[in-house]
VOKE-437160 format. One record per atom (N, C-alpha, C): residue in three letters; x, y, z. Coordinates in steps of 0.2 Angstrom, whole numbers, plus 2048, in hexadecimal, padded with zeros to 3 digits. Atoms other than C-alpha are relative to their C-alpha. Example, Ala and Ser with C-alpha at 12.3 -4.5 7.8 and 13.67 -1.06 7.14 Angstrom:
2
ALA8047FA800;ALA83E7EA827;ALA804806800;SER7FC7FA7FF;SER8447FB824;SER7FC805803;
This chain:
133
MET8028057FB;MET50BFE6E47;MET802802805;GLN8007FD7F9;GLN509FE7E5A;GLN8077FA802;ASP7FC8047FB;ASP519FDDE66;ASP7FB7FD803;ILE8058037FA;ILE50DFD0E6E;ILE8067FA804;GLN7FC8047FB;GLN514FC5E7D;GLN7FE7F97FF;LYS8028077FF;LYS509FB7E7B;LYS7FA7FE7F9;VAL803802805;VAL4FCFAEE70;VAL7F9804800;VAL8057FC801;VAL4EEFBAE6A;VAL7FB7FD7FA;ARG804804804;ARG4DDFB3E64;ARG7FB8077FE;THR8037FD801;THR4D2FBFE5B;THR7FD8007FA;THR805800807;THR4C4FC2E4D;THR8008077FF;PRO8027FB801;PRO4C3FD1E44;PRO7FA8027FD;THR8087FD800;THR4B4FDEE43;THR7FE7FF7F8;THR801801806;THR4B6FDCE30;THR7FD7FA7FD;LEU802804801;LEU4B0FCCE2F;LEU7F97FC804;ALA8058047FB;ALA4A0FC0E36;ALA8037FD805;ARG7FD8037FC;ARG4A3FBAE46;ARG7FF7F9801;PRO800809801;PRO4A8FA7E47;PRO7FA7FE800;VAL8038047FE;VAL49CF9BE47;VAL7FF7FB805;GLY7FF8047FB;GLY4A1F91E54;GLY803805805;SER7FA7FD7F8;SER4AEF93E64;SER8067FF7FD;TYR7F9802804;TYR4BDF97E59;TYR7FF80A801;SER7FE7FB800;SER4C7FA7E56;SER8017FF7F7;HIS7FD7FD807;HIS4CBFAEE43;HIS8057FF7FF;ILE7FA800802;ILE4DBFB0E46;ILE804801807;THR7FA8017FB;THR4EAFABE53;THR8068047FE;ILE7FB7FC803;ILE4F8FB7E53;ILE8047FB806;VAL7FA8037FD;VAL509FAEE59;VAL805805801;PRO7FB7FB7FD;PRO516FB8E64;PRO8077FE7FB;LYS7F9801804;LYS527FBBE59;LYS8057FC807;ASN7FB8067FC;ASN533FADE5F;ASN7FE7FD804;ALA8048087FC;ALA527FA1E67;ALA8027FA7FE;ASN7FF807803;ASN52AF8FE66;ASN7FB7FC7FE;ILE806803804;ILE51DF87E5B;ILE8017F9802;TYR800805800;TYR517F76E60;TYR7FB7FC7FB;THR804804806;THR50EF69E54;THR8007FB805;PHE8028087FB;PHE506F5AE5D;PHE7FC7FC7FA;SER804806804;SER4FFF4AE54;SER7F8802800;GLY8078017FE;GLY4EBF47E53;GLY8007FE806;GLN8048057FC;GLN4E3F42E63;GLN7F97FD800;ILE808804802;ILE4D7F35E63;ILE7FE7FE809;GLY8038017FA;GLY4CBF30E71;GLY8037F9804;THR7FE8057FB;THR4D5F23E79;THR802801809;ASP7FF7FF7F7;ASP4D5F1EE8F;ASP8078007FC;LYS7F9801800;LYS4E6F1CE95;LYS8027F77FF;GLU800808805;GLU4E5F09E90;GLU7FF8007F8;GLY7FF7FF806;GLY4E4F0EE7F;GLY7F97FE7FC;ILE8067FF802;ILE4D1F0BE7D;ILE7FC8047FE;ILE8047FD802;ILE4C6F12E72;ILE7FA7FE802;PRO8088027FF;PRO4B5F14E78;PRO7FC8017FA;THR803800802;THR4A7F11E6E;THR7FB807801;ASP8067FA7FF;ASP49BF21E74;ASP8068057FE;PHE7FE7FA803;PHE4A0F30E6A;PHE804805805;ASN7FC7FA7FB;ASN4A1F3DE78;ASN8047FD805;ALA7F98027FD;ALA4ACF32E81;ALA8077FF7FD;GLN7F97FF806;GLN4B9F33E73;GLN801808802;VAL7FF7F67FD;VAL4B5F48E77;VAL8047FF805;ASP7FD7FD7F9;ASP4BAF46E89;ASP8077FD800;ASN7F8802801;ASN4C9F3AE85;ASN8068037FC;THR7FE7FD804;THR4CFF43E77;THR803807802;PHE7FE7F97FB;PHE4D0F54E82;PHE8047FF806;GLY7F98027FB;GLY4D9F4BE90;GLY8047FE7FD;ASN7FA7FF805;ASN4E5F46E83;ASN8048067FD;ILE7FE7FA802;ILE4E7F56E7D;ILE802804807;THR7FD7FC7F9;THR4EAF5EE90;THR8067FC801;ALA7FA8057FF;ALA4F7F4EE93;ALA8058037FA;LEU7FC7FF802;LEU4FFF54E84;LEU804808802;LEU7FE7FA7FE;LEU500F66E87;LEU805802807;SER7FD8017FA;SER505F63E99;SER8077FC7FF;SER7F9806801;SER515F56E94;SER8038077FD;GLN7FA7FB803;GLN51CF67E8B;GLN800807805;GLY8007F97FD;GLY517F75E98;GLY7FD8047FF;LEU8067FB803;LEU509F7DE8E;LEU7F97FD804;SER8058017FF;SER4F9F7EE91;SER7FB8047FC;GLU805800807;GLU4E7F82E86;GLU8018077FF;GLU7FF7F7803;GLU4ECF96E86;GLU8058007FB;ASP7F97FF804;ASP4FCF92E7D;ASP7FC7FB7F9;VAL803803808;VAL4F1F87E6E;VAL7FB8077FB;ILE8027F9805;ILE4F0F92E5F;ILE7FB7FD7F9;LYS805803805;LYS4E7F85E52;LYS7FE7F8804;VAL805806800;VAL4DAF77E55;VAL7FD7FD7F9;ASN804802804;ASN4D7F6CE48;ASN7FA7F9800;ILE8048077FC;ILE4C8F5FE4A;ILE7FD7FC7F8;TRP803804805;TRP4C3F50E3F;TRP7FD7FB803;THR8068067FD;THR4B4F44E42;THR7FC7FE7FC;THR800803804;THR4ADF3AE3A;THR7F57FE801;LYS8098017FC;LYS49BF38E45;LYS7FE80A801;GLU8027F97FF;GLU490F49E46;GLU803802808;ILE7FF7FE7F7;ILE495F52E57;ILE7FA802802;ASP8038007FA;ASP48BF53E64;ASP802808802;TRP7FD7FB801;TRP48DF66E63;TRP800805808;GLU7FF7FF7F9;GLU487F69E75;GLU8027FF804;TYR7FB8027FB;TYR492F5EE7D;TYR8058037FF;PHE7F7800803;PHE4A2F63E72;PHE800806804;ASP7FE7F87FD;ASP49EF76E77;ASP802801805;GLN7FF8007F7;GLN49EF73E8A;GLN8057FC7FF;VAL7F8800800;VAL4AEF6AE89;VAL8048027FD;TRP7FE7FB804;TRP4B4F76E7B;TRP801804806;LYS8007F77FC;LYS4B0F86E88;LYS8057FD807;GLU7FC8027F9;GLU4B7F7BE98;GLU8057FF7FF;PHE7F7801803;PHE4C8F77E8E;PHE802806801;PHE7FD7F9800;PHE4C9F88E88;PHE7FF807803;ILE8047FA7FB;ILE4C7F94E95;ILE8038077FF;SER7FC7FA801;SER4D3FA1E8F;SER7FE8037F9;GLY8007FA806;GLY4CCFA4E7F;GLY8007F97F9;ASN802804805;ASN4C7F9AE6F;ASN8068027FA;PRO7FA800803;PRO4D7F96E64;PRO7FD7FF7F8;SER800803807;SER4D5F95E50;SER7FE7FA7FF;MET804808802;MET4CBF85E49;MET7FE8007FB;THR802802805;THR4C8F79E3D;THR7FD7FC800;ILE8008077FF;ILE4BDF6CE3B;ILE7FC7FE7F9;ALA802804806;ALA4B7F60E2D;ALA7FE7F7804;TYR8048077FE;TYR4ABF50E2D;TYR8057FC7FA;ILE7FA805802;ILE4B6F41E26;ILE7FB7FA7FF;SER805809800;SER4AFF2FE20;SER8047FE803;ALA7FC8047FD;ALA4BEF28E28;ALA805804804;LEU7F97FE7FD;LEU4CDF2AE36;LEU8047F9801;GLY7FC803802;GLY4DBF1FE37;GLY7FF7F8804;LEU802806800;LEU4D3F11E40;LEU7F7800801;PRO805802800;PRO4C1F0AE3F;PRO7FC803805;GLU8037FD7F8;GLU4BBF10E51;GLU803806802;ILE7FF7F9800;ILE4C3F21E50;ILE7FA8047FF;ASP8027FB802;ASP4B7F2DE4F;ASP7FE8077FE;LEU7FD7F97FF;LEU4BFF3EE54;LEU8077FF800;GLU7F97FE7FF;GLU4D0F44E51;GLU801807800;ILE7FF7F77FE;ILE4D7F56E57;ILE805800801;GLU7F97FC802;GLU4E6F5DE52;GLU801807804;ILE7FD7F97FC;ILE4EEF6CE5C;ILE8088027FE;TRP7FA7FE801;TRP4FCF77E58;TRP802806807;ALA7FF7F97FC;ALA503F83E66;ALA807802800;ALA7F97FF7FF;ALA510F8EE6A;ALA800805806;LYS7FE7FD7F9;LYS519F97E79;LYS8068047FF;SER7FC7FD7FE;SER525FA4E7C;SER8067FF804;
């Protein structure tokens, strides 16, 4: 195995291309610090959850940006994204926000449609993992 110095995202040629904007494999450098974050929801700075799904998407990515920044991290340090949603995702909108956020490449990702989250007004929750040497 190669000696890597930063997070590497890749998809082996022995598999089909991902069906979305993600990598099949994310490699974490040796001796990197691993960060796990609680799932983020679409609250604004006052703790209000908008009823509009895409507004929740925007707020959730804003909250993730604030979390990463609080630890001196950026989107390129994200190694895994787990997405849970109770509503159908507007993929055209979501992919636009995703691509604006993950400018350095796509991390590994899992998405699940579920029946409920922690509160009835929460339609989306995104959990991230990050690593930095």
